[in-house]
GUDREN-366054 format. One record per residue (C-alpha): residue number from 1; z, y, x; residue in three letters. Coordinates in Angstrom, 2 decimals, padded with zeros to 5 digits. Layout:
+-----+---------+---------+---------+-----+
|   n |      zz |      yy |      xx | res |
+-----+---------+---------+---------+-----+
| NUM |       Z |       Y |       X | ALA |
...
+-----+---------+---------+---------+-----+
END
This chain:
+-----+---------+---------+---------+-----+
|   n |      zz |      yy |      xx | res |
+-----+---------+---------+---------+-----+
|   1 |  115.53 | -055.94 | -066.23 | MET |
|   2 |  119.86 | -055.95 | -066.34 | ILE |
|   3 |  122.12 | -056.31 | -069.29 | ILE |
|   4 |  125.03 | -055.29 | -069.11 | GLY |
|   5 |  128.15 | -053.30 | -070.34 | ASN |
|   6 |  130.01 | -056.42 | -071.87 | GLY |
|   7 |  131.90 | -059.37 | -071.87 | PRO |
|   8 |  130.11 | -062.46 | -070.29 | VAL |
|   9 |  130.67 | -065.88 | -070.57 | ILE |
|  10 |  128.44 | -068.24 | -068.23 | THR |
|  11 |  129.46 | -071.42 | -068.66 | HIS |
|  12 |  129.38 | -071.73 | -064.88 | ASP |
|  13 |  132.57 | -073.19 | -063.33 | PRO |
|  14 |  132.58 | -071.39 | -060.65 | ASP |
|  15 |  132.23 | -067.48 | -061.91 | ASN |
|  16 |  132.96 | -068.61 | -065.77 | PRO |
|  17 |  133.55 | -064.72 | -067.23 | TYR |
|  18 |  133.44 | -061.29 | -066.14 | LEU |
|  19 |  135.42 | -058.45 | -068.08 | GLU |
|  20 |  132.56 | -055.82 | -067.76 | ASN |
|  21 |  129.58 | -057.71 | -066.58 | GLY |
|  22 |  125.57 | -057.72 | -066.17 | ALA |
|  23 |  123.50 | -060.11 | -065.57 | ILE |
|  24 |  119.51 | -059.30 | -064.02 | ARG |
|  25 |  116.20 | -060.93 | -065.06 | ILE |
|  26 |  113.21 | -061.05 | -063.36 | GLU |
|  27 |  109.79 | -062.59 | -065.27 | GLY |
|  28 |  111.68 | -065.80 | -067.22 | ASP |
|  29 |  114.53 | -066.16 | -064.91 | THR |
|  30 |  118.19 | -065.08 | -064.47 | ILE |
|  31 |  117.82 | -063.84 | -060.56 | VAL |
|  32 |  121.45 | -062.13 | -060.92 | ASP |
|  33 |  125.03 | -062.28 | -062.43 | VAL |
|  34 |  127.61 | -060.02 | -061.05 | ALA |
|  35 |  130.39 | -056.86 | -062.26 | PRO |
|  36 |  128.18 | -054.28 | -064.50 | ASP |
|  37 |  128.93 | -051.30 | -061.92 | VAL |
|  38 |  127.92 | -053.86 | -058.69 | ASP |
|  39 |  124.35 | -054.04 | -060.26 | LEU |
|  40 |  123.69 | -051.05 | -061.47 | ARG |
|  41 |  124.27 | -049.52 | -057.89 | ALA |
|  42 |  122.29 | -051.85 | -056.44 | ALA |
|  43 |  119.46 | -051.56 | -058.70 | HIS |
|  44 |  119.63 | -047.82 | -060.04 | PRO |
|  45 |  116.31 | -047.38 | -061.23 | GLY |
|  46 |  115.73 | -050.76 | -063.10 | GLU |
|  47 |  115.53 | -051.16 | -066.70 | ASP |
|  48 |  119.20 | -051.26 | -068.37 | TYR |
|  49 |  119.94 | -052.75 | -071.90 | VAL |
|  50 |  123.42 | -050.88 | -072.32 | ASP |
|  51 |  125.05 | -053.84 | -075.16 | VAL |
|  52 |  128.03 | -051.69 | -075.51 | SER |
|  53 |  131.00 | -053.89 | -075.82 | GLY |
|  54 |  129.25 | -056.79 | -077.05 | ARG |
|  55 |  129.80 | -060.83 | -076.02 | VAL |
|  56 |  126.46 | -061.66 | -073.14 | ILE |
|  57 |  126.01 | -065.42 | -073.23 | MET |
|  58 |  123.66 | -068.24 | -073.08 | PRO |
|  59 |  121.26 | -068.75 | -075.72 | GLY |
|  60 |  122.52 | -071.67 | -077.82 | LEU |
|  61 |  121.05 | -074.85 | -078.01 | ILE |
|  62 |  120.54 | -077.49 | -080.89 | ASN |
|  63 |  120.17 | -081.16 | -079.88 | ALA |
|  64 |  118.58 | -082.64 | -083.27 | HIS |
|  65 |  117.42 | -081.24 | -086.19 | THR |
|  66 |  114.65 | -081.76 | -088.80 | HIS |
|  67 |  112.91 | -078.33 | -089.87 | ALA |
|  68 |  111.00 | -080.57 | -091.91 | TYR |
|  69 |  113.78 | -080.51 | -094.96 | SER |
|  70 |  113.89 | -077.26 | -095.28 | HIS |
|  71 |  112.82 | -076.49 | -098.69 | TYR |
|  72 |  115.96 | -078.95 | -099.67 | ALA |
|  73 |  118.04 | -075.65 | -099.88 | ARG |
|  74 |  118.34 | -074.92 | -103.39 | GLY |
|  75 |  116.48 | -078.04 | -104.70 | MET |
|  76 |  118.36 | -079.66 | -107.50 | ALA |
|  77 |  118.65 | -083.07 | -107.29 | ALA |
|  78 |  116.98 | -085.27 | -109.91 | THR |
|  79 |  118.43 | -088.64 | -108.60 | GLU |
|  80 |  121.40 | -088.71 | -106.45 | GLN |
|  81 |  121.46 | -091.58 | -103.73 | GLY |
|  82 |  125.56 | -093.04 | -104.06 | THR |
|  83 |  124.59 | -095.07 | -100.64 | THR |
|  84 |  122.87 | -093.61 | -097.18 | PHE |
|  85 |  119.68 | -095.84 | -097.85 | THR |
|  86 |  119.95 | -094.46 | -101.51 | GLY |
|  87 |  119.84 | -090.58 | -100.28 | VAL |
|  88 |  116.91 | -091.63 | -097.99 | LEU |
|  89 |  114.78 | -093.25 | -100.74 | GLU |
|  90 |  115.45 | -090.64 | -103.65 | LYS |
|  91 |  115.45 | -087.32 | -101.08 | LEU |
|  92 |  114.00 | -087.23 | -098.21 | TRP |
|  93 |  111.79 | -089.98 | -098.00 | TRP |
|  94 |  110.21 | -088.05 | -101.38 | LYS |
|  95 |  110.63 | -084.79 | -099.78 | LEU |
|  96 |  108.58 | -085.68 | -096.41 | ASP |
|  97 |  105.80 | -087.20 | -098.77 | ARG |
|  98 |  104.82 | -084.55 | -100.01 | LEU |
|  99 |  104.22 | -081.80 | -097.77 | LEU |
| 100 |  101.15 | -080.76 | -096.61 | GLU |
| 101 |  099.91 | -078.76 | -093.13 | PRO |
| 102 |  101.19 | -075.26 | -094.56 | GLU |
| 103 |  104.38 | -076.84 | -095.26 | ASP |
| 104 |  104.98 | -078.27 | -091.54 | VAL |
| 105 |  104.20 | -074.43 | -090.46 | GLU |
| 106 |  106.52 | -072.97 | -093.05 | LEU |
| 107 |  109.73 | -075.19 | -092.72 | ASN |
| 108 |  109.52 | -075.34 | -089.22 | THR |
| 109 |  108.41 | -070.49 | -089.08 | SER |
| 110 |  111.55 | -070.48 | -091.03 | THR |
| 111 |  113.91 | -072.73 | -089.90 | THR |
| 112 |  112.88 | -071.46 | -086.63 | PHE |
| 113 |  113.94 | -067.92 | -087.30 | VAL |
| 114 |  117.70 | -069.21 | -088.58 | GLU |
| 115 |  117.83 | -070.54 | -085.04 | SER |
| 116 |  116.83 | -067.43 | -083.82 | ILE |
| 117 |  119.17 | -065.38 | -086.05 | ARG |
| 118 |  121.99 | -067.63 | -085.13 | ASN |
| 119 |  121.82 | -067.69 | -081.28 | GLY |
| 120 |  120.03 | -070.79 | -080.63 | VAL |
| 121 |  116.94 | -070.42 | -077.97 | THR |
| 122 |  116.30 | -074.18 | -077.84 | THR |
| 123 |  115.51 | -076.56 | -080.54 | VAL |
| 124 |  114.99 | -080.27 | -080.02 | ILE |
| 125 |  113.32 | -081.37 | -083.76 | ASP |
| 126 |  112.40 | -085.06 | -084.84 | HIS |
| 127 |  109.43 | -084.35 | -087.73 | HIS |
| 128 |  108.22 | -086.31 | -090.56 | SER |
| 129 |  105.05 | -085.92 | -092.56 | SER |
| 130 |  103.64 | -088.78 | -093.87 | PRO |
| 131 |  100.48 | -087.65 | -095.64 | TYR |
| 132 |  099.61 | -084.79 | -093.20 | ALA |
| 133 |  100.56 | -086.35 | -089.45 | VAL |
| 134 |  097.45 | -085.71 | -087.35 | THR |
| 135 |  098.16 | -081.96 | -085.67 | GLY |
| 136 |  101.23 | -081.94 | -087.12 | SER |
| 137 |  102.65 | -081.19 | -084.20 | LEU |
| 138 |  100.71 | -079.00 | -083.17 | THR |
| 139 |  101.41 | -077.07 | -085.84 | THR |
| 140 |  105.63 | -076.77 | -085.26 | GLN |
| 141 |  104.03 | -075.49 | -081.40 | ALA |
| 142 |  101.96 | -072.73 | -082.79 | ASP |
| 143 |  104.98 | -071.51 | -085.11 | ALA |
| 144 |  107.41 | -072.02 | -082.33 | ALA |
| 145 |  105.08 | -070.00 | -079.84 | ARG |
| 146 |  104.85 | -067.26 | -082.43 | ALA |
| 147 |  108.37 | -066.67 | -082.81 | LEU |
| 148 |  109.39 | -067.45 | -078.98 | GLY |
| 149 |  111.42 | -070.62 | -079.12 | ILE |
| 150 |  111.82 | -073.50 | -076.78 | ARG |
| 151 |  111.49 | -076.47 | -078.64 | ALA |
| 152 |  110.98 | -080.29 | -077.91 | SER |
| 153 |  108.93 | -081.74 | -080.67 | LEU |
| 154 |  108.53 | -085.05 | -081.97 | CYS |
| 155 |  107.15 | -086.80 | -084.90 | TYR |
| 156 |  109.22 | -089.29 | -086.97 | GLU |
| 157 |  107.24 | -093.27 | -086.23 | THR |
| 158 |  108.36 | -095.79 | -088.56 | SER |
| 159 |  106.41 | -098.46 | -090.93 | ASP |
| 160 |  107.66 | -097.37 | -094.34 | ARG |
| 161 |  104.39 | -095.62 | -095.28 | ASP |
| 162 |  101.98 | -098.75 | -093.99 | GLY |
| 163 |  099.56 | -099.79 | -090.75 | PRO |
| 164 |  097.57 | -096.87 | -091.10 | GLU |
| 165 |  099.73 | -094.12 | -091.28 | ILE |
| 166 |  101.93 | -095.40 | -088.90 | LEU |
| 167 |  098.80 | -095.68 | -086.67 | THR |
| 168 |  098.43 | -091.61 | -086.76 | ARG |
| 169 |  102.03 | -091.38 | -086.25 | GLN |
| 170 |  101.70 | -093.43 | -082.99 | ILE |
| 171 |  098.70 | -091.20 | -081.38 | GLU |
| 172 |  100.34 | -088.08 | -082.75 | GLU |
| 173 |  103.24 | -088.95 | -080.17 | ASN |
| 174 |  101.19 | -089.89 | -077.77 | ILE |
| 175 |  098.37 | -086.83 | -077.63 | SER |
| 176 |  101.07 | -084.58 | -078.07 | PHE |
| 177 |  103.40 | -085.77 | -075.16 | MET |
| 178 |  100.13 | -086.23 | -073.43 | LYS |
| 179 |  099.34 | -082.63 | -073.66 | GLU |
| 180 |  102.68 | -080.81 | -073.17 | THR |
| 181 |  103.10 | -083.24 | -069.96 | ALA |
| 182 |  099.89 | -081.50 | -068.39 | ALA |
| 183 |  100.69 | -077.86 | -069.39 | SER |
| 184 |  101.98 | -075.20 | -067.46 | PRO |
| 185 |  104.03 | -073.94 | -071.06 | ASP |
| 186 |  107.25 | -073.83 | -070.21 | ASP |
| 187 |  108.31 | -073.58 | -073.62 | LEU |
| 188 |  107.11 | -076.23 | -075.61 | ILE |
| 189 |  107.77 | -080.08 | -074.59 | THR |
| 190 |  107.37 | -083.57 | -076.03 | GLY |
| 191 |  108.83 | -086.90 | -077.01 | LEU |
| 192 |  108.33 | -089.92 | -078.90 | PHE |
| 193 |  109.83 | -089.65 | -082.29 | GLY |
| 194 |  110.73 | -092.77 | -084.20 | MET |
| 195 |  113.17 | -092.97 | -087.30 | HIS |
| 196 |  115.58 | -095.79 | -086.61 | ALA |
| 197 |  116.03 | -099.50 | -086.15 | SER |
| 198 |  115.98 | -101.25 | -089.75 | PHE |
| 199 |  112.82 | -098.87 | -090.27 | THR |
| 200 |  110.71 | -100.55 | -087.02 | VAL |
| 201 |  109.21 | -103.81 | -087.56 | SER |
| 202 |  109.42 | -105.40 | -083.67 | GLN |
| 203 |  106.33 | -105.55 | -083.69 | GLU |
| 204 |  105.65 | -101.88 | -083.80 | THR |
| 205 |  108.67 | -101.48 | -081.90 | LEU |
| 206 |  106.60 | -103.40 | -078.79 | GLU |
| 207 |  103.71 | -101.40 | -079.97 | ARG |
| 208 |  105.72 | -097.73 | -079.58 | CYS |
| 209 |  107.28 | -098.84 | -076.28 | VAL |
| 210 |  103.88 | -100.38 | -075.28 | THR |
| 211 |  101.96 | -096.83 | -076.17 | ALA |
| 212 |  104.13 | -094.81 | -074.40 | VAL |
| 213 |  104.00 | -097.15 | -071.27 | ARG |
| 214 |  100.35 | -096.40 | -071.13 | ASP |
| 215 |  099.77 | -092.86 | -071.55 | ALA |
| 216 |  102.41 | -092.76 | -068.34 | GLY |
| 217 |  105.04 | -090.35 | -070.18 | VAL |
| 218 |  108.91 | -090.99 | -070.89 | THR |
| 219 |  111.42 | -090.26 | -073.71 | GLY |
| 220 |  111.88 | -091.66 | -077.38 | PHE |
| 221 |  114.69 | -089.50 | -080.18 | HIS |
| 222 |  115.24 | -091.88 | -082.44 | VAL |
| 223 |  118.26 | -091.89 | -085.37 | HIS |
| 224 |  120.56 | -095.39 | -083.97 | THR |
| 225 |  123.17 | -096.57 | -086.39 | ALA |
| 226 |  123.98 | -093.98 | -088.42 | GLU |
| 227 |  124.65 | -095.74 | -091.31 | GLY |
| 228 |  126.55 | -098.90 | -092.20 | PRO |
| 229 |  123.12 | -100.62 | -092.85 | GLU |
| 230 |  121.82 | -100.06 | -090.20 | ASP |
| 231 |  123.45 | -102.77 | -087.54 | GLU |
| 232 |  123.46 | -105.66 | -089.71 | PRO |
| 233 |  119.50 | -105.11 | -091.00 | ALA |
| 234 |  118.76 | -105.42 | -086.88 | CYS |
| 235 |  120.78 | -108.12 | -086.31 | GLU |
| 236 |  119.52 | -109.74 | -089.00 | GLY |
| 237 |  116.27 | -109.45 | -087.82 | LEU |
| 238 |  116.48 | -109.61 | -084.06 | THR |
| 239 |  119.88 | -111.27 | -083.42 | GLY |
| 240 |  121.22 | -108.16 | -081.79 | LYS |
| 241 |  123.05 | -104.72 | -082.37 | ARG |
| 242 |  120.42 | -101.87 | -082.30 | ILE |
| 243 |  121.54 | -100.19 | -078.64 | VAL |
| 244 |  120.66 | -104.34 | -077.00 | ARG |
| 245 |  117.50 | -103.97 | -078.94 | ARG |
| 246 |  115.72 | -100.93 | -077.64 | PHE |
| 247 |  117.35 | -101.76 | -074.11 | HIS |
| 248 |  115.39 | -104.71 | -074.15 | ASP |
| 249 |  112.25 | -103.45 | -075.74 | ALA |
| 250 |  112.61 | -100.63 | -072.47 | GLY |
| 251 |  113.05 | -097.27 | -074.73 | MET |
| 252 |  116.98 | -096.27 | -072.41 | LEU |
| 253 |  116.81 | -093.99 | -070.05 | GLY |
| 254 |  117.57 | -090.24 | -069.38 | PRO |
| 255 |  114.88 | -089.07 | -071.40 | GLU |
| 256 |  115.69 | -090.89 | -074.47 | THR |
| 257 |  118.19 | -089.40 | -077.12 | ILE |
| 258 |  120.14 | -091.56 | -079.33 | LEU |
| 259 |  121.05 | -089.68 | -082.43 | VAL |
| 260 |  124.54 | -090.34 | -083.98 | HIS |
| 261 |  125.55 | -093.85 | -082.89 | CYS |
| 262 |  128.21 | -093.46 | -085.50 | VAL |
| 263 |  128.44 | -097.74 | -085.76 | HIS |
| 264 |  128.04 | -098.50 | -081.95 | VAL |
| 265 |  130.29 | -101.03 | -080.62 | ASP |
| 266 |  131.54 | -101.03 | -076.86 | GLU |
| 267 |  128.99 | -103.14 | -075.48 | SER |
| 268 |  126.39 | -100.85 | -076.77 | GLU |
| 269 |  128.41 | -097.62 | -075.43 | MET |
| 270 |  127.85 | -099.67 | -072.33 | GLU |
| 271 |  124.49 | -099.76 | -072.27 | LEU |
| 272 |  124.30 | -096.11 | -072.94 | ILE |
| 273 |  126.10 | -095.42 | -069.89 | LYS |
| 274 |  124.35 | -098.03 | -067.38 | GLU |
| 275 |  120.67 | -096.11 | -068.75 | THR |
| 276 |  122.33 | -093.12 | -068.51 | ASP |
| 277 |  120.81 | -092.31 | -071.97 | THR |
| 278 |  121.81 | -089.77 | -074.00 | SER |
| 279 |  123.67 | -089.91 | -077.36 | VAL |
| 280 |  123.84 | -086.45 | -080.04 | VAL |
| 281 |  126.80 | -086.02 | -082.82 | THR |
| 282 |  126.01 | -084.42 | -086.17 | ASN |
| 283 |  129.66 | -084.45 | -087.61 | PRO |
| 284 |  128.42 | -082.08 | -090.69 | HIS |
| 285 |  125.62 | -084.71 | -091.47 | SER |
| 286 |  127.68 | -087.36 | -090.82 | ASN |
| 287 |  130.24 | -085.98 | -093.15 | MET |
| 288 |  128.34 | -085.09 | -095.40 | GLY |
| 289 |  126.31 | -088.99 | -096.06 | ASN |
| 290 |  129.78 | -090.95 | -096.18 | ALA |
| 291 |  128.65 | -092.84 | -092.88 | VAL |
| 292 |  131.56 | -092.22 | -090.61 | GLY |
| 293 |  131.97 | -090.10 | -087.33 | VAL |
| 294 |  130.61 | -090.56 | -084.06 | THR |
| 295 |  133.40 | -091.50 | -081.35 | LYS |
| 296 |  132.85 | -089.05 | -079.60 | VAL |
| 297 |  135.94 | -089.17 | -077.73 | VAL |
| 298 |  135.85 | -092.46 | -076.80 | GLU |
| 299 |  131.97 | -091.69 | -075.22 | MET |
| 300 |  132.82 | -089.25 | -073.34 | LEU |
| 301 |  135.67 | -090.51 | -071.95 | ARG |
| 302 |  133.28 | -093.80 | -070.69 | ARG |
| 303 |  131.14 | -090.98 | -069.29 | GLY |
| 304 |  128.23 | -090.94 | -071.93 | ILE |
| 305 |  126.10 | -087.74 | -072.09 | ARG |
| 306 |  126.73 | -086.87 | -075.78 | CYS |
| 307 |  126.05 | -083.67 | -076.93 | GLY |
| 308 |  125.48 | -081.70 | -080.29 | LEU |
| 309 |  122.76 | -081.29 | -082.86 | GLY |
| 310 |  123.06 | -080.12 | -086.84 | THR |
| 311 |  120.77 | -082.42 | -088.52 | ASP |
| 312 |  119.50 | -079.74 | -090.37 | ALA |
| 313 |  122.33 | -079.17 | -091.96 | TYR |
| 314 |  122.83 | -075.51 | -090.56 | LEU |
| 315 |  121.61 | -073.61 | -087.94 | ALA |
| 316 |  125.03 | -072.19 | -086.40 | ASP |
| 317 |  125.49 | -074.04 | -083.51 | MET |
| 318 |  129.30 | -072.26 | -083.06 | LEU |
| 319 |  130.00 | -073.60 | -086.26 | ALA |
| 320 |  129.03 | -076.94 | -085.77 | SER |
| 321 |  130.99 | -077.64 | -082.56 | ALA |
| 322 |  134.04 | -076.31 | -084.63 | SER |
| 323 |  133.28 | -078.59 | -087.05 | VAL |
| 324 |  132.79 | -081.28 | -084.41 | ALA |
| 325 |  136.56 | -080.87 | -083.30 | LYS |
| 326 |  138.21 | -081.15 | -086.87 | ILE |
| 327 |  135.87 | -084.63 | -087.06 | ALA |
| 328 |  137.66 | -086.19 | -084.15 | GLN |
| 329 |  140.76 | -084.12 | -085.17 | SER |
| 330 |  140.91 | -086.37 | -088.62 | HIS |
| 331 |  139.06 | -089.20 | -087.50 | ARG |
| 332 |  141.90 | -090.39 | -085.26 | LEU |
| 333 |  144.55 | -088.62 | -086.96 | ALA |
| 334 |  145.79 | -086.58 | -083.84 | ASP |
| 335 |  145.83 | -082.80 | -084.24 | PRO |
| 336 |  145.16 | -082.37 | -080.23 | THR |
| 337 |  142.03 | -084.22 | -080.23 | ALA |
| 338 |  138.48 | -083.22 | -080.74 | GLY |
| 339 |  138.84 | -079.38 | -078.89 | PHE |
| 340 |  137.85 | -079.76 | -075.19 | MET |
| 341 |  135.55 | -082.77 | -076.47 | GLU |
| 342 |  133.34 | -080.32 | -078.55 | ALA |
| 343 |  133.17 | -077.77 | -075.86 | ALA |
| 344 |  131.88 | -080.13 | -073.80 | THR |
| 345 |  129.42 | -081.83 | -076.12 | LEU |
| 346 |  127.88 | -077.49 | -076.83 | LEU |
| 347 |  128.60 | -076.01 | -074.09 | PHE |
| 348 |  128.15 | -078.67 | -070.92 | ARG |
| 349 |  126.24 | -081.70 | -072.65 | ASN |
| 350 |  123.45 | -080.25 | -074.60 | ASN |
| 351 |  122.12 | -078.57 | -071.63 | PRO |
| 352 |  122.20 | -081.37 | -069.58 | ALA |
| 353 |  120.25 | -083.16 | -072.17 | ILE |
| 354 |  117.90 | -080.24 | -072.17 | ALA |
| 355 |  117.81 | -079.82 | -068.40 | ALA |
| 356 |  116.16 | -083.69 | -068.90 | ARG |
| 357 |  112.74 | -082.11 | -070.36 | TYR |
| 358 |  112.58 | -078.54 | -069.11 | TRP |
| 359 |  112.50 | -077.47 | -065.32 | ARG |
| 360 |  114.96 | -075.16 | -064.99 | LYS |
| 361 |  118.57 | -074.77 | -066.04 | PRO |
| 362 |  119.33 | -073.64 | -069.36 | LEU |
| 363 |  122.65 | -072.80 | -071.36 | GLY |
| 364 |  123.42 | -071.46 | -068.44 | VAL |
| 365 |  124.24 | -067.97 | -066.93 | LEU |
| 366 |  123.13 | -068.13 | -063.33 | VAL |
| 367 |  120.92 | -067.45 | -060.75 | PRO |
| 368 |  117.83 | -069.66 | -061.06 | GLY |
| 369 |  118.29 | -070.21 | -065.24 | ALA |
| 370 |  116.18 | -069.34 | -067.69 | TYR |
| 371 |  116.45 | -066.09 | -069.16 | ALA |
| 372 |  117.87 | -067.53 | -072.45 | ASP |
| 373 |  120.42 | -064.92 | -073.64 | VAL |
| 374 |  122.08 | -063.85 | -076.82 | ILE |
| 375 |  124.63 | -061.00 | -077.65 | THR |
| 376 |  127.03 | -061.17 | -080.18 | GLN |
| 377 |  128.86 | -058.60 | -082.01 | ASP |
| 378 |  132.93 | -060.10 | -081.58 | TYR |
| 379 |  135.49 | -058.11 | -081.61 | LEU |
| 380 |  138.50 | -060.49 | -080.72 | PRO |
| 381 |  141.92 | -059.33 | -082.26 | GLN |
| 382 |  143.58 | -060.97 | -079.16 | THR |
| 383 |  142.98 | -060.61 | -075.56 | PRO |
| 384 |  139.92 | -062.88 | -073.91 | MET |
| 385 |  139.53 | -063.70 | -070.64 | ASN |
| 386 |  138.39 | -066.27 | -068.27 | GLY |
| 387 |  141.50 | -068.73 | -069.79 | ASP |
| 388 |  140.82 | -068.87 | -073.15 | ASN |
| 389 |  136.85 | -067.91 | -074.54 | THR |
| 390 |  136.78 | -071.48 | -075.42 | LEU |
| 391 |  138.59 | -070.77 | -078.13 | GLY |
| 392 |  137.42 | -067.55 | -078.87 | HIS |
| 393 |  134.10 | -069.54 | -078.96 | LEU |
| 394 |  135.37 | -072.74 | -081.54 | LEU |
| 395 |  137.69 | -070.38 | -083.83 | PHE |
| 396 |  136.25 | -066.73 | -083.73 | GLY |
| 397 |  132.70 | -066.73 | -082.67 | MET |
| 398 |  129.99 | -067.55 | -085.20 | THR |
| 399 |  126.11 | -067.67 | -085.09 | GLY |
| 400 |  126.17 | -064.81 | -088.04 | ALA |
| 401 |  127.62 | -062.77 | -085.43 | LEU |
| 402 |  124.39 | -062.83 | -083.48 | THR |
| 403 |  123.29 | -059.36 | -082.72 | HIS |
| 404 |  120.05 | -059.60 | -080.04 | ASP |
| 405 |  118.17 | -063.06 | -078.31 | THR |
| 406 |  115.83 | -063.68 | -075.62 | MET |
| 407 |  114.24 | -065.98 | -074.63 | VAL |
| 408 |  112.67 | -066.87 | -071.18 | ALA |
| 409 |  112.81 | -063.10 | -070.77 | GLY |
| 410 |  111.27 | -061.86 | -073.75 | ARG |
| 411 |  113.38 | -060.12 | -076.97 | TRP |
| 412 |  112.80 | -062.44 | -079.89 | VAL |
| 413 |  115.88 | -060.27 | -082.03 | MET |
| 414 |  116.73 | -057.28 | -081.57 | ARG |
| 415 |  119.80 | -055.37 | -083.18 | ASP |
| 416 |  118.97 | -058.27 | -086.18 | ARG |
| 417 |  115.85 | -057.80 | -086.08 | ARG |
| 418 |  112.93 | -060.49 | -085.79 | ILE |
| 419 |  110.32 | -058.89 | -083.63 | LEU |
| 420 |  107.98 | -061.83 | -083.17 | THR |
| 421 |  106.53 | -062.04 | -086.39 | VAL |
| 422 |  106.30 | -061.08 | -090.08 | ASP |
| 423 |  109.77 | -062.68 | -091.31 | GLU |
| 424 |  109.45 | -061.28 | -094.80 | ALA |
| 425 |  106.33 | -062.55 | -095.20 | GLU |
| 426 |  107.07 | -065.78 | -094.00 | ILE |
| 427 |  109.72 | -066.51 | -096.01 | PHE |
| 428 |  107.88 | -064.90 | -099.26 | ALA |
| 429 |  105.60 | -067.46 | -098.94 | ARG |
| 430 |  108.13 | -070.72 | -098.35 | SER |
| 431 |  109.47 | -069.43 | -101.67 | ARG |
| 432 |  106.54 | -069.20 | -103.37 | GLU |
| 433 |  105.80 | -072.61 | -101.85 | ARG |
| 434 |  109.56 | -074.59 | -102.29 | ALA |
| 435 |  108.89 | -074.96 | -105.82 | PRO |
| 436 |  105.40 | -076.40 | -106.11 | ARG |
| 437 |  107.23 | -079.29 | -103.96 | ILE |
| 438 |  110.17 | -079.52 | -106.13 | TRP |
| 439 |  108.15 | -079.97 | -109.08 | ALA |
| 440 |  106.78 | -082.63 | -107.76 | ARG |
| 441 |  109.84 | -084.41 | -106.77 | MET |
+-----+---------+---------+---------+-----+
END
């Protein structure tokens, strides 16, 4: 298959932009990227998809979200938390305890449909449903496969719901990680999820690390120094800062994701860099929860691989990148700060993070990469070329302009229509189910 007749943004530094380009796909893999006229001449009998001037670009990657939280949209708050811990206690920890297997399936499906509609082809999710733990990651995986989206999944382990549920959480993570590690499935992978340092005792932390080591799997996905309460709680419990605690337990490394890292200090940044651990910032969420802003500029200067997520605030990664730029400018009181950093988060580092979990390159249009491709109905009002595509991506394009979405060489959305599932039926069930959860909040 050849997809062509539009501007191509590749995110390949050696061939970043083609004015009227095309990509050629075999199976789930890109095999060529070239001017449209050249590819069509070289393969005259090939199936050809004419995008009629739409922008062709790699599928986007969301490096951290929570599908389980989708019922919160439109829900009237009965109590308002005025601190970060208060928000957790009065909203999220009440909501996740009410979720049943059907809710896990519906929240995952609706979240991933919205992701596809916003041009997101890969999602790294962090799940919680304390009274529906066992099988929850398989339920999520089944929903992802039905839609055709790529996903890394984990369960949020913590002590907050008692020892029996804790054991189920550890077992759910380990069984799912072992299953996905042994599977030839190129869509679904697993990590070991943990909530945060302040909800995990030292005994539990060591138990989780031992379980991962004994199972022969690798990689943790954990919130780190998100709110101002987290670091003092860790120092009071262990005499260490959070990243040092995780480091000494053996959690850090290339396949581990530390989410947020708003309040880490320079010594912790050095440990993150030394261990080649990834960080994911979520600017909408951090500002919405009033916890601060991740020191992205400083992290990137140190060579830390810092990526970008949404923390379930939205599905639009282009909007998240735009806000990431604004957040750094505001934090540093410098209007010139954050632009290149925001682009680096989404277009370079998110693919680098995803590369830890999948076998072929993601987030780039080059031969050998997965054929995860989107088109955008973007008509620039100023010239667009290889020198200024980042400006158009951050301040012109949005997820809502996504017209077509392909994952692994398979169309999952064409002409803004989801092809793989009955979207209307899923959303109707979600609308019916959500008020029942609201009533129990």
